N, CA, C and O atoms as a MOPAC input file, in Angstrom:
PM7 MOZYME 1SCF
protein

 N      0.85600 1    -1.18000 1     0.00000 1
 C      0.00000 1     0.00000 1     0.00000 1
 C      0.90000 1     1.24000 1     0.00000 1
 O      1.75100 1     1.36900 1     0.88000 1
 N      0.73500 1     2.15700 1    -0.96400 1
 C      1.53800 1     3.37900 1    -0.97300 1
 C      1.33200 1     4.17300 1     0.31400 1
 O      0.28400 1     4.07500 1     0.95300 1
 N      2.33800 1     4.95600 1     0.68400 1
 C      2.31200 1     5.69900 1     1.94400 1
 C      1.11400 1     6.64300 1     2.03200 1
 O      0.51400 1     6.75900 1     3.10000 1
 N      0.74800 1     7.31900 1     0.94100 1
 C     -0.37900 1     8.25500 1     0.98100 1
 C     -1.67300 1     7.51500 1     1.31900 1
 O     -2.44400 1     7.96500 1     2.16700 1
 N     -1.90900 1     6.39200 1     0.66400 1
 C     -3.12200 1     5.62800 1     0.94800 1
 C     -3.11700 1     5.11300 1     2.37700 1
 O     -4.15700 1     5.11900 1     3.03700 1
 N     -1.96500 1     4.66600 1     2.86900 1
 C     -1.88000 1     4.16100 1     4.22700 1
 C     -2.19900 1     5.27100 1     5.22000 1
 O     -2.92200 1     5.03500 1     6.18800 1
 N     -1.67300 1     6.48600 1     5.00300 1
 C     -1.93900 1     7.57700 1     5.94700 1
 C     -3.40900 1     7.98700 1     5.90900 1
 O     -3.98100 1     8.33000 1     6.94400 1
 N     -4.02400 1     7.95400 1     4.72900 1
 C     -5.46100 1     8.23700 1     4.64500 1
 C     -6.23300 1     7.20800 1     5.44100 1
 O     -7.13600 1     7.55100 1     6.20500 1
 N     -5.87900 1     5.94600 1     5.26300 1
 C     -6.55300 1     4.86600 1     5.97300 1
 C     -6.36400 1     5.04000 1     7.47700 1
 O     -7.31700 1     4.88000 1     8.23900 1
 N     -5.16200 1     5.36000 1     7.90900 1
 C     -4.89600 1     5.52700 1     9.33100 1
 C     -5.73200 1     6.65900 1     9.92300 1
 O     -6.25600 1     6.52300 1    11.02800 1
 N     -5.86300 1     7.77300 1     9.20300 1
 C     -6.64100 1     8.89300 1     9.71000 1
 C     -8.13500 1     8.56500 1     9.69900 1
 O     -8.86800 1     8.99400 1    10.59000 1
 N     -8.58500 1     7.81600 1     8.71000 1
 C     -9.97600 1     7.35700 1     8.71600 1
 C    -10.22500 1     6.46200 1     9.92300 1
 O    -11.24400 1     6.59700 1    10.59900 1
 N     -9.30600 1     5.56100 1    10.19200 1
 C     -9.43600 1     4.67100 1    11.34600 1
 C     -9.35800 1     5.45400 1    12.65600 1
 O    -10.09800 1     5.17800 1    13.60000 1
 N     -8.46300 1     6.42200 1    12.70000 1
 C     -8.28800 1     7.21100 1    13.92100 1
 C     -9.54000 1     8.03300 1    14.23400 1
 O     -9.96100 1     8.11700 1    15.38800 1
 N    -10.12900 1     8.63400 1    13.20800 1
 C    -11.34200 1     9.42400 1    13.44400 1
 C    -12.52100 1     8.51400 1    13.80900 1
 O    -13.37900 1     8.90000 1    14.60300 1
 N    -12.56200 1     7.32200 1    13.23700 1
 C    -13.60400 1     6.35000 1    13.59200 1
 C    -13.44400 1     5.92600 1    15.05600 1
 O    -14.42700 1     5.85700 1    15.79500 1
 N    -12.22900 1     5.64900 1    15.46500 1
 C    -11.95900 1     5.27000 1    16.85200 1
 C    -12.34500 1     6.40300 1    17.80800 1
 O    -12.90800 1     6.15500 1    18.87500 1
 N    -12.04100 1     7.64400 1    17.42400 1
 C    -12.40400 1     8.79000 1    18.25300 1
 C    -13.92500 1     8.84200 1    18.45300 1
 O    -14.39800 1     9.02200 1    19.57500 1
 N    -14.67800 1     8.68500 1    17.37800 1
 C    -16.13900 1     8.71800 1    17.47000 1
 C    -16.65700 1     7.57000 1    18.34200 1
 O    -17.54600 1     7.76800 1    19.17000 1
 N    -16.10400 1     6.38500 1    18.15400 1
 C    -16.53200 1     5.23000 1    18.95900 1
 C    -16.18800 1     5.43000 1    20.43300 1
 O    -16.99000 1     5.11700 1    21.31300 1
 N    -14.99100 1     5.95200 1    20.69400 1
 C    -14.57200 1     6.19500 1    22.07400 1
 C    -15.46500 1     7.23400 1    22.74400 1
 O    -15.79100 1     7.10600 1    23.92400 1
 N    -15.86000 1     8.25800 1    21.99700 1
 C    -16.76900 1     9.26800 1    22.54900 1
 C    -18.11200 1     8.64600 1    22.89000 1
 O    -18.70000 1     8.96700 1    23.92300 1
 N    -18.59900 1     7.76700 1    22.04200 1
 C    -19.87400 1     7.10300 1    22.30700 1
 C    -19.79500 1     6.22000 1    23.55200 1
 O    -20.71700 1     6.20900 1    24.36700 1
 N    -18.70200 1     5.48600 1    23.69800 1
 C    -18.51800 1     4.63600 1    24.87700 1
 C    -18.43000 1     5.49500 1    26.14300 1
 O    -18.96700 1     5.12700 1    27.18700 1
 N    -17.75800 1     6.62400 1    26.04300 1
 C    -17.62100 1     7.55500 1    27.16200 1
 C    -18.98900 1     8.08700 1    27.58200 1
 O    -19.30700 1     8.11800 1    28.77100 1
 N    -19.79000 1     8.50200 1    26.61600 1
 C    -21.11600 1     9.06300 1    26.88200 1
 C    -22.00100 1     8.04600 1    27.60700 1
 O    -22.76800 1     8.42000 1    28.49400 1
 N    -21.90600 1     6.78400 1    27.24300 1
 C    -22.73200 1     5.75000 1    27.86900 1
 C    -22.46200 1     5.62200 1    29.36500 1
 O    -23.32900 1     5.18300 1    30.12000 1
 N    -21.26800 1     6.00400 1    29.79000 1
 C    -20.89200 1     5.84900 1    31.19700 1
 C    -21.08800 1     7.11800 1    32.02500 1
 O    -20.89100 1     7.10000 1    33.24000 1
 N    -21.47300 1     8.22000 1    31.37500 1
 C    -21.66200 1     9.47600 1    32.10000 1
 C    -22.91400 1     9.44600 1    32.97100 1
 O    -23.87300 1     8.73900 1    32.66100 1
 N    -22.90700 1    10.22000 1    34.07100 1
 C    -24.13400 1    10.35600 1    34.86300 1
 C    -25.24100 1    10.95300 1    33.98900 1
 O    -24.99100 1    11.82300 1    33.15500 1
 N    -26.45500 1    10.47200 1    34.19600 1
 C    -27.59100 1    10.89500 1    33.36600 1
 C    -28.27700 1    12.12200 1    33.96700 1
 O    -29.27600 1    12.00200 1    34.67500 1
 N    -27.73000 1    13.29700 1    33.67600 1
 C    -28.36900 1    14.55000 1    34.08500 1
 C    -28.92400 1    15.21000 1    32.82600 1
 O    -28.55300 1    14.83700 1    31.71300 1
 N    -29.79800 1    16.17300 1    32.99700 1
 C    -30.38400 1    16.86400 1    31.84400 1
 C    -29.27500 1    17.48600 1    30.98600 1
 O    -29.28300 1    17.35000 1    29.76300 1
 N    -28.33600 1    18.15700 1    31.62200 1
 C    -27.27200 1    18.81600 1    30.85200 1
 C    -26.37700 1    17.78700 1    30.16800 1
 O    -25.99400 1    17.98600 1    29.01500 1
 N    -26.03500 1    16.70100 1    30.84400 1
 C    -25.19200 1    15.68000 1    30.21300 1
 C    -25.89300 1    15.03200 1    29.02700 1
 O    -25.25800 1    14.75200 1    28.01000 1
 N    -27.17500 1    14.79500 1    29.14600 1
 C    -27.90900 1    14.18100 1    28.03300 1
 C    -27.85800 1    15.09600 1    26.80500 1
 O    -27.57700 1    14.63700 1    25.69800 1
 N    -28.12400 1    16.36600 1    27.00100 1
 C    -28.11700 1    17.32000 1    25.87400 1
 C    -26.70300 1    17.52700 1    25.32300 1
 O    -26.50400 1    17.52000 1    24.10800 1
 N    -25.72600 1    17.71000 1    26.21000 1
 C    -24.34500 1    17.92400 1    25.76700 1
 C    -23.78500 1    16.67400 1    25.08800 1
 O    -23.00200 1    16.77000 1    24.14400 1
 N    -24.19100 1    15.50600 1    25.57500 1
 C    -23.73200 1    14.24500 1    24.97700 1
 C    -24.23300 1    14.07900 1    23.55200 1
 O    -23.51600 1    13.56100 1    22.69600 1
 N    -25.45400 1    14.51400 1    23.29500 1
 C    -25.98700 1    14.45500 1    21.92900 1
 C    -25.10600 1    15.26800 1    20.98800 1
 O    -24.78800 1    14.83400 1    19.88100 1
 N    -24.72500 1    16.44100 1    21.44400 1
 C    -23.87000 1    17.31200 1    20.62500 1
 C    -22.49100 1    16.68200 1    20.43100 1
 O    -21.93000 1    16.73200 1    19.33700 1
 N    -21.95100 1    16.09200 1    21.49500 1
 C    -20.64300 1    15.43500 1    21.41300 1
 C    -20.67100 1    14.28700 1    20.41500 1
 O    -19.74900 1    14.12900 1    19.61400 1
 N    -21.71600 1    13.49700 1    20.46400 1
 C    -21.83200 1    12.36900 1    19.53300 1
 C    -21.88900 1    12.86100 1    18.09200 1
 O    -21.23500 1    12.29800 1    17.21500 1
 N    -22.67000 1    13.91000 1    17.84600 1
 C    -22.76400 1    14.45500 1    16.48600 1
 C    -21.41300 1    14.98500 1    15.99600 1
 O    -20.97200 1    14.66700 1    14.89200 1
 N    -20.76800 1    15.79500 1    16.83400 1
 C    -19.50400 1    16.42000 1    16.42400 1
 C    -18.40300 1    15.38000 1    16.23200 1
 O    -17.65700 1    15.43900 1    15.25500 1
 N    -18.29900 1    14.43600 1    17.15500 1
 C    -17.22100 1    13.43900 1    17.05500 1
 C    -17.38900 1    12.55700 1    15.81800 1
 O    -16.40200 1    12.20100 1    15.17400 1
 N    -18.61100 1    12.20900 1    15.48800 1
 C    -18.85500 1    11.40900 1    14.29100 1
 C    -18.65400 1    12.19800 1    13.01100 1
 O    -18.26500 1    11.64500 1    11.98200 1
 N    -18.92000 1    13.48200 1    13.08100 1
 C    -18.79900 1    14.33800 1    11.90400 1
 C    -17.34700 1    14.53400 1    11.47100 1
 O    -17.08300 1    14.78500 1    10.29500 1
 N    -16.41000 1    14.42300 1    12.40100 1
 C    -14.99200 1    14.56700 1    12.04500 1
 C    -14.63400 1    13.53500 1    10.98300 1
 O    -14.13200 1    13.88600 1     9.91600 1
 N    -14.88900 1    12.26700 1    11.27500 1
 C    -14.55100 1    11.19100 1    10.34000 1
 C    -15.40500 1    11.19200 1     9.09400 1
 O    -14.90900 1    10.92100 1     8.00000 1
 N    -16.68300 1    11.49200 1     9.24100 1
 C    -17.57300 1    11.50700 1     8.08000 1
 C    -17.11700 1    12.55600 1     7.06800 1
 O    -17.12500 1    12.30600 1     5.86300 1
 N    -16.72400 1    13.72100 1     7.55500 1
 C    -16.25700 1    14.76000 1     6.63700 1
 C    -14.88500 1    14.43800 1     6.06200 1
 O    -14.57400 1    14.85800 1     4.94800 1
 N    -14.06500 1    13.70600 1     6.79600 1
 C    -12.77300 1    13.29100 1     6.24800 1
 C    -12.97400 1    12.30400 1     5.10100 1
 O    -12.27600 1    12.37700 1     4.09000 1
 N    -13.91600 1    11.39000 1     5.25300 1
 C    -14.23100 1    10.46800 1     4.15700 1
 C    -14.72500 1    11.25900 1     2.95100 1
 O    -14.33400 1    10.97700 1     1.81800 1
 N    -15.58600 1    12.25100 1     3.19300 1
 C    -16.06900 1    13.11100 1     2.09900 1
 C    -14.90600 1    13.84700 1     1.43400 1
 O    -14.87400 1    13.99500 1     0.21200 1
 N    -13.96000 1    14.30400 1     2.23800 1
 C    -12.79700 1    15.01500 1     1.68400 1
 C    -12.01600 1    14.09600 1     0.75400 1
 O    -11.59200 1    14.51200 1    -0.32400 1
 N    -11.82900 1    12.86100 1     1.16700 1
 C    -11.08300 1    11.91200 1     0.33500 1
 C    -11.80800 1    11.56300 1    -0.95400 1
 O    -11.19000 1    11.08700 1    -1.90700 1
 N    -13.09600 1    11.79200 1    -0.98900 1
 C    -13.88500 1    11.51800 1    -2.19800 1
 C    -14.16500 1    12.79100 1    -3.00600 1
 O    -14.91800 1    12.75800 1    -3.97900 1
 N    -13.56300 1    13.89600 1    -2.60400 1
 C    -13.86100 1    15.17800 1    -3.25800 1
 C    -13.34800 1    15.20200 1    -4.69300 1
 O    -12.42900 1    14.47200 1    -5.06600 1
 N    -13.97900 1    16.07200 1    -5.48600 1
 C    -13.63900 1    16.18400 1    -6.89400 1
 C    -12.65300 1    17.30000 1    -7.18500 1
 O    -12.10400 1    17.37500 1    -8.28400 1
 N    -12.42700 1    18.16200 1    -6.21500 1
 C    -11.52200 1    19.29000 1    -6.44400 1
 C    -10.72700 1    19.60300 1    -5.18100 1
 O    -11.10000 1    19.19700 1    -4.08000 1
 N     -9.63300 1    20.32800 1    -5.35500 1
 C     -8.81700 1    20.76100 1    -4.21800 1
 C     -9.62800 1    21.68700 1    -3.30900 1
 O     -9.50600 1    21.64300 1    -2.08500 1
 N    -10.45000 1    22.51700 1    -3.92700 1
 C    -11.26100 1    23.45900 1    -3.15700 1
 C    -12.23300 1    22.70500 1    -2.24300 1
 O    -12.39400 1    23.05900 1    -1.07500 1
 N    -12.87500 1    21.67100 1    -2.77700 1
 C    -13.80500 1    20.87300 1    -1.98400 1
 C    -13.05500 1    20.13100 1    -0.87700 1
 O    -13.54000 1    20.05700 1     0.25200 1
 N    -11.88300 1    19.58200 1    -1.18900 1
 C    -11.07300 1    18.88500 1    -0.18800 1
 C    -10.71200 1    19.84400 1     0.95300 1
 O    -10.82500 1    19.49600 1     2.12800 1
 N    -10.28000 1    21.04600 1     0.59100 1
 C     -9.90100 1    22.06900 1     1.56500 1
 C    -11.09400 1    22.43100 1     2.46200 1
 O    -10.94400 1    22.54700 1     3.67800 1
 N    -12.24700 1    22.60600 1     1.87300 1
 C    -13.45400 1    22.92700 1     2.63100 1
 C    -13.79300 1    21.81000 1     3.61000 1
 O    -14.09300 1    22.08000 1     4.77300 1
 N    -13.74900 1    20.56500 1     3.15900 1
 C    -14.06400 1    19.42100 1     4.03200 1
 C    -13.04300 1    19.30000 1     5.16500 1
 O    -13.40900 1    18.98700 1     6.29800 1
 N    -11.77200 1    19.54400 1     4.86600 1
 C    -10.73800 1    19.49400 1     5.90700 1
 C    -11.00000 1    20.57500 1     6.95900 1
 O    -10.79400 1    20.34800 1     8.15100 1
 N    -11.45200 1    21.74500 1     6.51600 1
 C    -11.79100 1    22.81300 1     7.46000 1
 C    -12.96600 1    22.40100 1     8.34500 1
 O    -12.98900 1    22.70300 1     9.53800 1
 N    -13.92800 1    21.71900 1     7.76100 1
 C    -15.06800 1    21.24000 1     8.53600 1
 C    -14.60200 1    20.19600 1     9.55400 1
 O    -15.07600 1    20.18700 1    10.69000 1
 N    -13.67700 1    19.32000 1     9.15600 1
 C    -13.12800 1    18.32600 1    10.08600 1
 C    -12.49500 1    19.01500 1    11.29600 1
 O    -12.71700 1    18.61800 1    12.43900 1
 N    -11.70800 1    20.04800 1    11.02500 1
 C    -11.06000 1    20.77700 1    12.12300 1
 C    -12.11100 1    21.42800 1    13.02100 1
 O    -12.00200 1    21.38400 1    14.24700 1
 N    -13.12100 1    22.02800 1    12.41100 1
 C    -14.18400 1    22.69300 1    13.16500 1
 C    -14.94000 1    21.68800 1    14.04100 1
 O    -15.23900 1    21.98000 1    15.19900 1
 N    -15.24400 1    20.53300 1    13.50900 1
 C    -15.98000 1    19.51800 1    14.26100 1
 C    -15.13100 1    18.94000 1    15.39300 1
 O    -15.66200 1    18.64200 1    16.46300 1
 N    -13.83500 1    18.77600 1    15.18100 1
 C    -12.94900 1    18.30800 1    16.25400 1
 C    -12.90800 1    19.33500 1    17.38100 1
 O    -12.91400 1    18.98500 1    18.56100 1
 N    -12.86700 1    20.61500 1    16.99100 1
 C    -12.86000 1    21.68500 1    17.99300 1
 C    -14.18100 1    21.69300 1    18.76200 1
 O    -14.19400 1    21.89800 1    19.97600 1
 N    -15.27800 1    21.47300 1    18.06400 1
 C    -16.58600 1    21.44000 1    18.71100 1
 C    -16.69300 1    20.23600 1    19.65600 1
 O    -17.22700 1    20.35700 1    20.75800 1
 N    -16.19000 1    19.08900 1    19.22800 1
 C    -16.21500 1    17.90000 1    20.09100 1
 C    -15.43000 1    18.16900 1    21.37000 1
 O    -15.84400 1    17.76900 1    22.45800 1
 N    -14.29800 1    18.84800 1    21.23200 1
 C    -13.49600 1    19.18700 1    22.40800 1
 C    -14.29800 1    20.07900 1    23.36600 1
 O    -14.24600 1    19.90800 1    24.58400 1
 N    -15.02800 1    21.01800 1    22.79700 1
 C    -15.86000 1    21.91100 1    23.60100 1
 C    -16.88900 1    21.12100 1    24.42100 1
 O    -17.03500 1    21.34300 1    25.62300 1
 N    -17.60200 1    20.19400 1    23.75500 1
 C    -18.62800 1    19.41500 1    24.44900 1
 C    -18.00600 1    18.48800 1    25.48300 1
 O    -18.59300 1    18.24700 1    26.53800 1
 N    -16.82300 1    17.96900 1    25.18500 1
 C    -16.11900 1    17.14800 1    26.17200 1
 C    -15.80700 1    17.93900 1    27.43400 1
 O    -15.87300 1    17.40700 1    28.54200 1
 N    -15.47100 1    19.19900 1    27.26200 1
 C    -15.16700 1    20.04900 1    28.41600 1
 C    -16.42300 1    20.36200 1    29.22700 1
 O    -16.33700 1    20.61900 1    30.42800 1
 N    -17.58800 1    20.34000 1    28.57900 1
 C    -18.83900 1    20.68600 1    29.26500 1
 C    -19.47700 1    19.54400 1    30.04200 1
 O    -20.08700 1    19.78000 1    31.08500 1
 N    -19.35300 1    18.32300 1    29.56200 1
 C    -20.02700 1    17.22800 1    30.25000 1
 C    -19.46400 1    17.05200 1    31.65800 1
 O    -18.30000 1    17.34600 1    31.92800 1
 N    -20.32200 1    16.56800 1    32.53500 1
 C    -19.95100 1    16.38400 1    33.93600 1
 C    -19.67500 1    14.91300 1    34.20300 1
 O    -20.46900 1    14.04200 1    33.84800 1
 N    -18.52600 1    14.64800 1    34.84100 1
 C    -18.13200 1    13.26600 1    35.11900 1
 C    -18.55500 1    12.79800 1    36.50600 1
 O    -18.32900 1    11.64200 1    36.86400 1
 N    -19.16400 1    13.68000 1    37.28800 1
 C    -19.66700 1    13.29600 1    38.60100 1
 C    -18.58600 1    12.84300 1    39.56200 1
 O    -18.79700 1    11.90500 1    40.33100 1
 N    -17.44400 1    13.48600 1    39.53400 1
 C    -16.32100 1    13.15900 1    40.43700 1
 C    -15.81600 1    11.72800 1    40.28400 1
 O    -15.23800 1    11.17200 1    41.21800 1
 N    -16.02600 1    11.13600 1    39.12400 1
 C    -15.53000 1     9.79200 1    38.83800 1
 C    -14.14700 1     9.93300 1    38.20500 1
 O    -14.02100 1    10.44500 1    37.09300 1
 N    -13.12400 1     9.48700 1    38.90400 1
 C    -11.75000 1     9.68700 1    38.43100 1
 C    -11.47200 1     8.95600 1    37.11700 1
 O    -10.71300 1     9.45500 1    36.28600 1
 N    -12.07400 1     7.78100 1    36.91700 1
 C    -11.87000 1     7.04200 1    35.66500 1
 C    -12.50100 1     7.79100 1    34.48400 1
 O    -11.90800 1     7.88600 1    33.40900 1
 N    -13.70200 1     8.31600 1    34.70000 1
 C    -14.35500 1     9.09900 1    33.64600 1
 C    -13.57600 1    10.37800 1    33.36300 1
 O    -13.46100 1    10.79800 1    32.21200 1
 N    -13.04800 1    10.98900 1    34.40300 1
 C    -12.27400 1    12.21900 1    34.22000 1
 C    -10.99700 1    11.94000 1    33.42900 1
 O    -10.61900 1    12.73800 1    32.57000 1
 N    -10.33400 1    10.83100 1    33.70200 1
 C     -9.14200 1    10.44200 1    32.93200 1
 C     -9.50400 1    10.22200 1    31.46600 1
 O     -8.78100 1    10.65400 1    30.56800 1
 N    -10.62200 1     9.54900 1    31.23400 1
 C    -11.06800 1     9.29600 1    29.86000 1
 C    -11.42000 1    10.59900 1    29.16400 1
 O    -11.10100 1    10.77900 1    27.98800 1
 N    -12.06900 1    11.50400 1    29.87100 1
 C    -12.39500 1    12.80400 1    29.28300 1
 C    -11.11600 1    13.52200 1    28.86500 1
 O    -11.04700 1    14.06100 1    27.76100 1
 N    -10.12000 1    13.53800 1    29.71800 1
 C     -8.86100 1    14.22000 1    29.40000 1
 C     -8.18200 1    13.57500 1    28.19700 1
 O     -7.61500 1    14.27600 1    27.35900 1
 N     -8.23300 1    12.25400 1    28.10500 1
 C     -7.65000 1    11.55500 1    26.95100 1
 C     -8.38000 1    11.94700 1    25.66600 1
 O     -7.74900 1    12.18300 1    24.63600 1
 N     -9.71100 1    12.01400 1    25.73200 1
 C    -10.49900 1    12.37800 1    24.55000 1
 C    -10.28700 1    13.84300 1    24.16600 1
 O    -10.26000 1    14.17100 1    22.98000 1
 N    -10.13700 1    14.71000 1    25.14100 1
 C     -9.83900 1    16.11800 1    24.85500 1
 C     -8.48500 1    16.21500 1    24.14600 1
 O     -8.32700 1    16.97700 1    23.19300 1
 N     -7.52400 1    15.44400 1    24.61800 1
 C     -6.19100 1    15.43100 1    23.98000 1
 C     -6.29700 1    14.93700 1    22.53600 1
 O     -5.68400 1    15.51000 1    21.63500 1
 N     -7.06800 1    13.88300 1    22.31900 1
 C     -7.23300 1    13.34700 1    20.96200 1
 C     -7.93600 1    14.36000 1    20.05800 1
 O     -7.54000 1    14.53600 1    18.90600 1
 N     -8.96800 1    15.02400 1    20.56300 1
 C     -9.65900 1    16.04500 1    19.77100 1
 C     -8.68900 1    17.16500 1    19.39100 1
 O     -8.71000 1    17.65600 1    18.26300 1
 N     -7.84800 1    17.55900 1    20.33300 1
 C     -6.85700 1    18.60900 1    20.07900 1
 C     -5.85300 1    18.15700 1    19.02200 1
 O     -5.50300 1    18.92600 1    18.12700 1
 N     -5.39300 1    16.91700 1    19.12400 1
 C     -4.45500 1    16.39200 1    18.12500 1
 C     -5.10400 1    16.33900 1    16.74200 1
 O     -4.46200 1    16.66700 1    15.74400 1
 N     -6.36400 1    15.93000 1    16.67800 1
 C     -7.07200 1    15.91300 1    15.39000 1
 C     -7.19900 1    17.32500 1    14.82800 1
 O     -7.04900 1    17.53000 1    13.62300 1
 N     -7.47500 1    18.29800 1    15.69100 1
 C     -7.52800 1    19.69600 1    15.24100 1
 C     -6.19800 1    20.10300 1    14.61800 1
 O     -6.17700 1    20.75400 1    13.57300 1
 N     -5.09900 1    19.72900 1    15.24600 1
 C     -3.77400 1    20.08900 1    14.73100 1
 C     -3.46500 1    19.37100 1    13.41600 1
 O     -2.88000 1    19.95800 1    12.50500 1
 N     -3.85800 1    18.11100 1    13.32200 1
 C     -3.64200 1    17.36000 1    12.07900 1
 C     -4.39600 1    18.01900 1    10.93000 1
 O     -3.82900 1    18.25300 1     9.86300 1
 N     -5.67100 1    18.31800 1    11.14800 1
 C     -6.45300 1    18.94300 1    10.07700 1
 C     -5.98400 1    20.36300 1     9.80600 1
 O     -6.05800 1    20.83800 1     8.67300 1
 N     -5.50300 1    21.03900 1    10.83400 1
 C     -4.91600 1    22.37000 1    10.63100 1
 C     -3.68900 1    22.30000 1     9.73100 1
 O     -3.48600 1    23.16600 1     8.88000 1
 N     -2.86900 1    21.26400 1     9.92100 1
 C     -1.67900 1    21.08100 1     9.07200 1
 C     -2.08100 1    20.75200 1     7.63500 1
 O     -1.46700 1    21.24000 1     6.68700 1
 N     -3.10900 1    19.92600 1     7.48000 1
 C     -3.60500 1    19.60500 1     6.14000 1
 C     -4.08600 1    20.87300 1     5.44100 1
 O     -3.80800 1    21.07900 1     4.25900 1
 N     -4.80100 1    21.71400 1     6.16600 1
 C     -5.31400 1    22.96900 1     5.61000 1
 C     -4.16800 1    23.88100 1     5.21000 1
 O     -4.19800 1    24.48900 1     4.14000 1
 N     -3.16400 1    23.97800 1     6.06100 1
 C     -2.01000 1    24.84300 1     5.76600 1
 C     -1.28600 1    24.41400 1     4.50800 1
 O     -0.82400 1    25.25300 1     3.73400 1
 N     -1.18600 1    23.10300 1     4.29900 1
 C     -0.51500 1    22.57400 1     3.09800 1
 C     -1.33300 1    22.82200 1     1.82500 1
 O     -0.78100 1    22.87300 1     0.72600 1
 N     -2.63900 1    22.97600 1     1.98100 1
 C     -3.50500 1    23.18500 1     0.81700 1
 C     -3.47200 1    24.62500 1     0.31100 1
 O     -3.83600 1    24.89600 1    -0.83300 1
 N     -3.03700 1    25.54100 1     1.16500 1
 C     -3.04300 1    26.96900 1     0.77300 1
 C     -1.96200 1    27.27300 1    -0.22400 1
 O     -1.82500 1    28.41600 1    -0.65800 1

């Protein structure tokens, strides 16, 4: 597999894992009104990162690819925001997982930011 295809595959897998990990995290959160609403937003944003990356890889033009990459960065940033808002209920394991997911969202933001910079 050429290096470019492998890196695309790895990023597709990484964004899929991020979305799945966010879903698993949400299932373990305390069920408060705010957590339920914020979790819905987190699930949407985390899944949208990978979905838009797949769309970017299927784009017909550089302009469309650039736009989709920008959306990926925006959705990763939004997922990070919702991760910061949800309440872990003083559960140290959930708090550790939240911090790990925030770190991953931040890394995805930087990856897509680098992709965007290279497209300019």
